[in-house]
N, C-alpha and C positions, 0 to 999 in steps of 0.2 A: 504494500500500500504506500509506504513512504518512498519506495524506489521511484514511483511515478513523479512524485513531487520533487525529489532530488534531481531527476533527469530534466524536469521542466525548468527548474532554477538554473541548471547548467546550460540548457539550450538558450534560455532568454538572456543570461548574463555572459555567456561565452567564457565562463570561468569554471575550472574543475575545483570542486569543493574539497577541502581537507576532511579527514575523518572527524576531527574535532568540530568543524562547522556543520557537517552532516548530523552529528549527534545533537548539537544545539538546536538544529531545525526540528529534528524528531522530538525533542523534549518540549519544544514550543507549540507544536501542533498536536491536537487531540482528535482521535477518530470518532466519527458519528455515523450511524446507519439510519436511514429513513426507509420506511415502507412506501410503496406506491400510494399516492394521495395524502401522505403525511406532511404536515406543515413543518417547514424549517423556521418560518417567520410569519407572523400575522400582523395585519394592520394594527397600529397602536402599540406594538411591542418595541422595546429597545433592541436594536440590532447589535448583539454582543459579540458576534463572530464574523470574520471573513472566512469563507469556506472554499476549499479547493476540491473539485469533484474528481474522485478517482474511479468511480463507477456510477453509471446511471444518468438520469436526465431530470432537470428541474426547470421550472418557469417562474418568472417574477411578474406580478400583475396587480392591477387595481380593479375594484368593482364599483361601477357607478351607481347612482340613485335608482336606476331601473333594474339593477341586478346584472348588468352586462359586464363581462370581464374584458379588460384591455391589457393584453400581454405586452410588456415592454422589453423583456429579455428572456432568452432561453439559455440553458447551460447544460453542457455535456462533459464527458471526460476531458481533463486537462484545461477546464475553464474554471473561473472563479465566480462565486455568486455571493451577493450581499446587497442590502440597501446601503450603498456607499455613504450617502448623506447621513443616514441614521447611525451607521457604524462609526464614522469619523466624529460626528457631533454628539453621539450618544443621546439621540432624541428619538421620540416615537416614530415608527416607520409609517409611511403612507402605503406600503405594499404588502402583499402576501407573497411568500415563496413556498412552493410545495413540490413534492416529487412526482414526476410523471411516470417514472419507473422506480423500482427498488434501487436505492442509491447508497453509496459510501462516500464520505467526505472526510477531509482533514481540516480542522478548524483552529483558528488562532484569534485571540483577543487583540484589540488595538494596542493595549499596553505591552503585551508580549511581542507584537509586531515591531513596535518602536525599539524594544530591547534588542530584538534580532537584527534590526537595521544597524544598530551600533556594533554588534558583534560579528556580523557576516556581511562584508562589503558587496558580495554578489547579490544580496537581497535588494540593496539600494539600486543597483544597475537593473535588476529584473523589474522592480516597481516603476522605474523611470520609463523603460521600454513599454511596459504594460499600459501606463498612463498615456503615452504617446499614441499607441495603437488604439486605445479606447477612445481617445479624443477624435482621432481620424474616423473611426467607425461611427461614432455618434453624429459627427458632422455629416457624413455620407447619408446616414439614415434620415436625418432631418431634411436634408436636401431632397432625397428621394421622396419623402412623404409629401413635400409641398410642390414638387416639380414633375414627378413621374406619374404615369398612369398605373392603375392596379396591375395590369399585365406586366409592365416594365418592372414594378416592385417585386412581383413574384419571380420573374425571370432572373432578376439580380440576386434574389435570395437563393434560387435554385443553382445558379452558377457559383455563388460565393460560398454557400454552406449547404451543399446537397445532402449532407448527413442529417440536417435538421428536418428536411422534407420526409426522410425515411423514419425518423424517430418520434415525431410529434404528430398527433391527429390533425386532420384537415381543418377542423373548427379552430384549433389553436393557431395554426399557421395563418388562417384568415384573420383572427384577432390581432396577431402580431403585425400583419400587413395593413390593418385598419379597414378591412373589407368584410362583407358578409360571407358565410360559407357557400351560399348559392353563387355569389360572384366568383369565388375561387373555383368552384366546380365548373362553371361556364368557361373560365379562362383555361383551366386544365384540359377541358374537352376541345376547345378551339386549338390549343397547342398540339394535341394529338392528331388533329385533322390536317395540320400544315405539313 
């Protein structure tokens, strides 16, 4: 379980970790298992942990006044999941995060993460690269939402993250894209006819 995290940190930081650094990382992260449909976080809770997914799939979403879910993020193996605002500020979350599949996570508190950043330089490099990629990804997503057609958004998701299309139900993909399941079904049907 920890091997996946150590390899991820090595890949992102381009630094081979010492045995001592690997031990510090393993001591800082605690394992957590979730059953399918089990909550990791609910709206109003304080987000106490940043979680690294070693197995499974999760989604982060809000529910509006009409009971409609709006998915803002997916997470699969080698991805991180948390309400970052609530995690950093230790404030109540606006989101729910739950498991779409049975999942295994490695979790760290903000306090332990700050300690680890001081002890393991590779963590600082990894976080910087993650932040950069995350910013770019969010910027692209916002641009896509306000500038592209539903078909273009689906095609972009299909080309960028094909594994998400395989792992998450169509109604969740539609929610993430900001369209109805019927619209997504029509788009998929039209694409098979081309």
